[in-house]
C-alpha positions, 0 to 999 in steps of 0.5 A: 499500500502505498502511504502519503499524498503525491508531490510532498502533499499539500502546499499549507505552510503549517503541514510539512512536506513528505515523500510517499512510502510503500507500507506493509499490513498484517490483516487479522480477524476481529475480534481477535480472540478466537473464542470470542469469534467463534462462541459469542452470541452474534450483536447487531453489527454481526451479518445475519444469514438466513 
């Protein structure tokens, strides 16, 4: 993933110029604890399947 804005970002004097960087990330399931993911009752944010 590329993080940052092209060409050093904005020209606003209060924002420091920066470079774009390639960053890596590890995506983990949520909630992180396996027992919580598998055994807790689904909440209002859970996807309901019929």
